[in-house]
Kinemage of the C-alpha trace (Angstrom):
@kinemage 1
@onewidth
@group {chain A} dominant
@subgroup {mainchain}
@vectorlist {calphas} color= white
{ca met a 1} P -81.236 31.815 -81.499
{ca asn a 2} L -84.430 31.572 -83.476
{ca val a 3} L -85.094 30.600 -87.082
{ca ser a 4} L -88.670 31.184 -88.218
{ca val a 5} L -90.008 29.977 -91.558
{ca asn a 6} L -93.583 30.816 -92.519
{ca his a 7} L -95.453 29.448 -95.561
{ca leu a 8} L -92.226 29.290 -97.560
{ca ser a 9} L -92.585 28.212 -101.191
{ca phe a 10} L -89.914 28.003 -103.870
{ca ser a 11} L -89.686 26.582 -107.389
{ca tyr a 12} L -86.652 26.328 -109.652
{ca pro a 13} L -86.589 27.952 -113.116
{ca asp a 14} L -87.479 24.632 -114.781
{ca gly a 15} L -90.704 24.538 -112.744
{ca thr a 16} L -89.562 21.967 -110.182
{ca arg a 17} L -91.244 22.773 -106.885
{ca ala a 18} L -88.728 22.426 -104.061
{ca leu a 19} L -90.663 23.891 -101.109
{ca his a 20} L -94.407 24.239 -100.615
{ca lys a 21} L -95.925 26.385 -97.854
{ca leu a 22} L -93.312 25.140 -95.376
{ca thr a 23} L -93.643 26.466 -91.835
{ca cys a 24} L -91.351 25.734 -88.891
{ca gln a 25} L -89.523 27.349 -85.978
{ca leu a 26} L -86.073 26.147 -84.984
{ca thr a 27} L -84.751 27.141 -81.571
{ca lys a 28} L -82.369 24.460 -80.268
{ca asn a 29} L -78.573 24.423 -80.619
{ca lys a 30} L -78.426 21.063 -82.420
{ca val a 31} L -80.978 20.759 -85.221
{ca ala a 32} L -81.285 18.007 -87.836
{ca ile a 33} L -83.386 18.442 -90.970
{ca leu a 34} L -84.174 15.011 -92.403
{ca gly a 35} L -85.657 13.785 -95.633
{ca ser a 36} L -85.001 11.589 -98.630
{ca asn a 37} L -83.340 12.938 -101.773
{ca gly a 38} L -85.467 15.674 -103.331
{ca ser a 39} L -87.347 16.444 -100.119
{ca gly a 40} L -86.195 20.087 -100.071
{ca lys a 41} L -83.516 19.911 -97.366
{ca ser a 42} L -80.750 21.726 -99.247
{ca thr a 43} L -83.150 24.293 -100.718
{ca leu a 44} L -84.428 25.138 -97.243
{ca leu a 45} L -80.888 25.457 -95.905
{ca gln a 46} L -79.938 27.875 -98.686
{ca his a 47} L -82.939 30.033 -97.791
{ca leu a 48} L -81.730 30.265 -94.199
{ca asn a 49} L -78.597 32.200 -95.148
{ca gly a 50} L -80.063 34.228 -97.990
{ca leu a 51} L -78.597 32.364 -100.972
{ca tyr a 52} L -82.202 31.967 -102.081
{ca ile a 53} L -84.832 34.626 -101.430
{ca pro a 54} L -88.389 33.375 -100.786
{ca gln a 55} L -90.696 33.518 -103.782
{ca ser a 56} L -93.556 33.483 -101.313
{ca gly a 57} L -93.634 33.286 -97.537
{ca thr a 58} L -90.934 34.522 -95.159
{ca val a 59} L -87.720 33.482 -93.441
{ca glu a 60} L -86.616 35.299 -90.282
{ca ile a 61} L -83.328 34.976 -88.416
{ca asn a 62} L -83.573 36.210 -84.815
{ca gly a 63} L -86.547 38.339 -85.809
{ca thr a 64} L -84.945 39.828 -88.944
{ca arg a 65} L -86.746 38.974 -92.169
{ca ile a 66} L -84.432 37.990 -95.030
{ca thr a 67} L -84.793 40.187 -98.117
{ca lys a 68} L -82.734 41.028 -101.201
{ca lys a 69} L -81.560 44.195 -99.437
{ca asn a 70} L -80.152 42.521 -96.314
{ca cys a 71} L -79.164 39.065 -97.595
{ca met a 72} L -75.450 39.955 -97.625
{ca asp a 73} L -75.629 40.976 -93.966
{ca ile a 74} L -77.512 37.767 -93.161
{ca arg a 75} L -74.729 35.693 -94.728
{ca lys a 76} L -72.263 37.217 -92.269
{ca lys a 77} L -74.418 35.964 -89.404
{ca val a 78} L -75.448 32.623 -90.904
{ca gly a 79} L -72.597 30.530 -92.333
{ca leu a 80} L -73.194 27.691 -94.777
{ca val a 81} L -70.894 24.703 -95.343
{ca phe a 82} L -71.792 22.953 -98.599
{ca asp a 83} L -72.101 19.208 -99.123
{ca his a 84} L -69.163 19.146 -101.554
{ca pro a 85} L -66.184 21.202 -100.293
{ca asp a 86} L -64.870 21.609 -103.866
{ca his a 87} L -67.812 23.979 -104.392
{ca gln a 88} L -66.521 26.162 -101.568
{ca ile a 89} L -62.715 26.148 -101.516
{ca phe a 90} L -60.846 27.804 -104.370
{ca ala a 91} L -57.784 29.759 -103.171
{ca pro a 92} L -54.195 28.659 -103.953
{ca thr a 93} L -53.438 27.748 -100.328
{ca val a 94} L -55.401 26.684 -97.262
{ca phe a 95} L -54.390 29.888 -95.463
{ca asp a 96} L -55.675 32.091 -98.288
{ca asp a 97} L -58.897 30.156 -98.540
{ca ile a 98} L -59.722 30.616 -94.856
{ca ala a 99} L -58.621 34.266 -95.057
{ca phe a 100} L -60.941 35.084 -97.969
{ca gly a 101} L -64.037 35.786 -95.877
{ca pro a 102} L -62.427 38.056 -93.250
{ca arg a 103} L -60.548 39.941 -95.982
{ca asn a 104} L -63.796 40.406 -97.882
{ca lys a 105} L -65.327 41.843 -94.698
{ca gly a 106} L -62.562 44.449 -94.596
{ca glu a 107} L -60.676 43.088 -91.590
{ca ser a 108} L -57.095 44.252 -91.132
{ca glu a 109} L -54.377 41.792 -92.156
{ca lys a 110} L -53.450 41.450 -88.487
{ca asp a 111} L -57.000 40.418 -87.592
{ca val a 112} L -57.245 38.208 -90.670
{ca ala a 113} L -54.106 36.318 -89.625
{ca arg a 114} L -55.366 35.995 -86.047
{ca leu a 115} L -58.693 34.535 -87.204
{ca val a 116} L -57.075 32.160 -89.685
{ca tyr a 117} L -54.569 30.792 -87.163
{ca glu a 118} L -57.285 30.438 -84.518
{ca met a 119} L -59.510 28.461 -86.878
{ca met a 120} L -56.681 26.257 -88.150
{ca asp a 121} L -55.606 25.503 -84.595
{ca trp a 122} L -59.201 24.826 -83.521
{ca leu a 123} L -59.674 22.304 -86.354
{ca asn a 124} L -56.141 20.875 -86.122
{ca ile a 125} L -55.182 21.784 -89.704
{ca ser a 126} L -52.335 24.254 -89.040
{ca his a 127} L -49.907 21.882 -90.759
{ca leu a 128} L -51.908 22.276 -93.992
{ca gln a 129} L -51.773 26.072 -94.196
{ca asn a 130} L -49.440 26.267 -97.228
{ca lys a 131} L -50.913 23.343 -99.143
{ca pro a 132} L -53.185 23.742 -102.196
{ca pro a 133} L -56.698 22.686 -101.092
{ca tyr a 134} L -57.191 20.424 -104.118
{ca his a 135} L -54.346 18.180 -102.853
{ca leu a 136} L -56.186 17.387 -99.617
{ca ser a 137} L -58.358 14.444 -98.599
{ca leu a 138} L -62.135 14.861 -98.453
{ca gly a 139} L -62.086 15.147 -94.657
{ca gln a 140} L -59.333 17.767 -94.773
{ca lys a 141} L -61.177 19.737 -97.457
{ca lys a 142} L -64.309 19.750 -95.309
{ca lys a 143} L -62.325 21.077 -92.361
{ca val a 144} L -60.907 23.875 -94.533
{ca ala a 145} L -64.429 24.776 -95.664
{ca ile a 146} L -65.604 24.818 -92.036
{ca ala a 147} L -62.640 26.967 -91.007
{ca gly a 148} L -63.473 29.452 -93.767
{ca val a 149} L -67.031 29.754 -92.484
{ca leu a 150} L -65.989 29.987 -88.817
{ca ala a 151} L -63.503 32.748 -89.650
{ca met a 152} L -66.534 34.886 -90.547
{ca glu a 153} L -67.663 34.485 -86.895
{ca pro a 154} L -71.285 33.558 -87.677
{ca glu a 155} L -73.997 33.165 -85.066
{ca ile a 156} L -75.623 30.205 -86.839
{ca ile a 157} L -73.801 27.530 -88.842
{ca leu a 158} L -75.532 25.425 -91.500
{ca phe a 159} L -74.094 22.110 -92.727
{ca asp a 160} L -75.504 20.476 -95.850
{ca glu a 161} L -74.995 16.689 -95.554
{ca pro a 162} L -71.767 17.175 -93.546
{ca phe a 163} L -71.028 13.456 -93.194
{ca ser a 164} L -71.377 12.273 -96.795
{ca gly a 165} L -68.355 10.379 -98.053
{ca leu a 166} L -66.494 10.306 -94.727
{ca asp a 167} L -64.801 7.228 -93.287
{ca pro a 168} L -65.818 6.173 -89.722
{ca tyr a 169} L -62.810 7.893 -88.100
{ca ser a 170} L -63.520 11.193 -89.881
{ca leu a 171} L -67.206 10.848 -89.063
{ca asp a 172} L -66.483 10.717 -85.325
{ca asp a 173} L -64.151 13.695 -85.727
{ca phe a 174} L -66.847 15.768 -87.404
{ca ile a 175} L -69.490 14.880 -84.829
{ca glu a 176} L -67.084 16.149 -82.187
{ca ile a 177} L -66.677 19.408 -84.150
{ca leu a 178} L -70.459 19.895 -84.282
{ca asn a 179} L -70.764 19.171 -80.565
{ca arg a 180} L -68.033 21.661 -79.698
{ca leu a 181} L -69.737 24.367 -81.743
{ca ala a 182} L -73.105 23.716 -80.105
{ca asn a 183} L -71.534 23.634 -76.639
{ca leu a 184} L -70.094 27.087 -77.339
{ca gly a 185} L -73.653 28.339 -77.747
{ca gln a 186} L -73.864 28.442 -81.532
{ca met a 187} L -76.898 27.088 -83.346
{ca val a 188} L -75.830 24.216 -85.596
{ca ile a 189} L -78.292 23.057 -88.265
{ca ile a 190} L -77.514 20.043 -90.432
{ca thr a 191} L -79.335 18.300 -93.257
{ca thr a 192} L -79.056 14.536 -93.390
{ca his a 193} L -80.817 11.337 -94.369
{ca asp a 194} L -78.802 9.439 -91.742
{ca val a 195} L -81.542 8.683 -89.242
{ca asp a 196} L -79.266 6.964 -86.708
{ca leu a 197} L -76.938 9.946 -86.599
{ca ala a 198} L -79.798 12.404 -86.107
{ca tyr a 199} L -81.346 10.170 -83.434
{ca ser a 200} L -78.120 10.146 -81.415
{ca trp a 201} L -77.048 13.767 -81.973
{ca ala a 202} L -79.902 16.221 -82.436
{ca glu a 203} L -81.956 18.138 -79.888
{ca glu a 204} L -84.564 19.093 -82.492
{ca cys a 205} L -85.612 17.375 -85.718
{ca leu a 206} L -87.603 18.487 -88.748
{ca ile a 207} L -88.812 15.870 -91.242
{ca leu a 208} L -89.433 16.990 -94.825
{ca gln a 209} L -91.075 15.286 -97.777
{ca arg a 210} L -91.724 16.860 -101.184
{ca gly a 211} L -90.972 20.320 -99.846
{ca lys a 212} L -93.407 20.099 -96.951
{ca ala a 213} L -92.861 19.786 -93.213
{ca leu a 214} L -94.261 16.453 -92.058
{ca leu a 215} L -93.329 16.631 -88.371
{ca gln a 216} L -91.123 18.589 -85.982
{ca gly a 217} L -90.002 17.879 -82.432
{ca asp a 218} L -87.300 16.130 -80.418
{ca val a 219} L -85.575 12.970 -81.668
{ca his a 220} L -88.465 10.762 -80.589
{ca ile a 221} L -90.478 11.917 -83.606
{ca leu a 222} L -88.140 9.642 -85.572
{ca glu a 223} L -89.939 6.736 -83.888
{ca asn a 224} L -93.204 7.610 -85.694
{ca glu a 225} L -93.505 4.710 -88.130
{ca lys a 226} L -96.229 6.283 -90.265
{ca val a 227} L -94.391 9.579 -90.740
{ca met a 228} L -91.041 7.922 -91.370
{ca ala a 229} L -92.585 5.676 -94.015
{ca glu a 230} L -94.196 8.699 -95.680
{ca ala a 231} L -90.829 10.482 -95.646
{ca lys a 232} L -89.155 7.371 -97.124
{ca leu a 233} L -86.837 7.131 -94.143
{ca arg a 234} L -86.112 4.031 -92.089
{ca leu a 235} L -86.644 3.897 -88.350
{ca pro a 236} L -83.611 4.415 -86.067
{ca ser a 237} L -81.765 1.148 -85.518
{ca leu a 238} L -81.763 1.524 -81.726
{ca phe a 239} L -85.503 2.178 -81.685
{ca ser a 240} L -86.128 -0.917 -83.812
{ca leu a 241} L -83.963 -2.949 -81.417
{ca phe a 242} L -85.678 -1.721 -78.233
{ca lys a 243} L -89.201 -0.882 -79.426
{ca glu a 244} L -90.730 -3.999 -77.841
{ca thr a 245} L -89.311 -2.895 -74.472
{ca lys a 246} L -89.887 0.087 -72.200
{ca tyr a 247} L -86.404 1.451 -72.937
{ca arg a 248} L -85.561 4.215 -75.419
{ca pro a 249} L -81.792 4.725 -75.698
{ca thr a 250} L -80.934 7.139 -78.499
{ca asn a 251} L -77.196 6.519 -78.757
{ca ile a 252} L -74.723 3.650 -78.441
{ca gln a 253} L -73.402 4.724 -75.041
{ca gln a 254} L -76.911 4.831 -73.559
{ca ala a 255} L -77.675 1.415 -75.042
{ca lys a 256} L -74.411 -0.043 -73.716
{ca thr a 257} L -75.051 1.290 -70.198
{ca leu a 258} L -78.604 -0.012 -70.311
{ca leu a 259} L -77.574 -3.493 -71.433
{ca glu a 260} L -74.895 -3.676 -68.726
{ca gln a 261} L -77.533 -2.836 -66.106
{ca ile a 262} L -79.915 -5.462 -67.485
{ca val a 263} L -77.196 -8.146 -67.534
{ca arg a 264} L -76.253 -7.399 -63.912
{ca lys a 265} L -79.867 -7.736 -62.788
{ca glu a 266} L -80.918 -10.774 -64.820
{ca pro a 267} L -79.267 -14.194 -65.242
{ca leu a 268} L -77.671 -14.840 -68.612
{ca met a 269} L -79.654 -16.984 -71.053
{ca lys a 270} L -78.374 -20.564 -71.376
């Protein structure tokens, strides 16, 4: 998978500039786009599936440039899960909501049912199929929104702030969902200002500020104090804890294993 953005600029009707000559190439399966509020994260994401068309510059998905003529086809290949699921789910039942996309594509009712049941089973929400979506918890609503996108069988899946508002248990559940998708070979791109989460999860990071790309690379770019300060983001907690050492664990399990090894080798402090 390859997402190529070249000199992309975009301003809203009120004159607010959201993106300015932004250039990047995203190629990994687990990508995190980071930035403070107003940095352009959501606007960039909505360009990647053709909700917005570039005012200047280009966006290409696997070599295909997004235009007004092909944006509907692009949206079948690039699914977008919004920050607030209430903006995305609207049908009278969970089943009908997930079925909307495949039905809109012209799938037979047999294939629609197959896709819906597969997605509900995959996300463990089969027991919710006859419930009105507005009666569900936030975590359940987000799963319904994800199921609706997955039922379209996209090649790339975009998540705008997927973890906002979730309790710790639901957060772990959603990280597992993202990992499963990436392990199946799909490109998963998220926006977030949660530096610790990106540091532990992503294979590729892009840091934005005021609609510009400040830095791109693996998670270790999040250790760049100057860039992170410019982006108004804090340093990863694990990096701050270990930065005076030679060790660079990026997640809790790595840090735990490392500390156990250190304790076994060195006498405990008295």
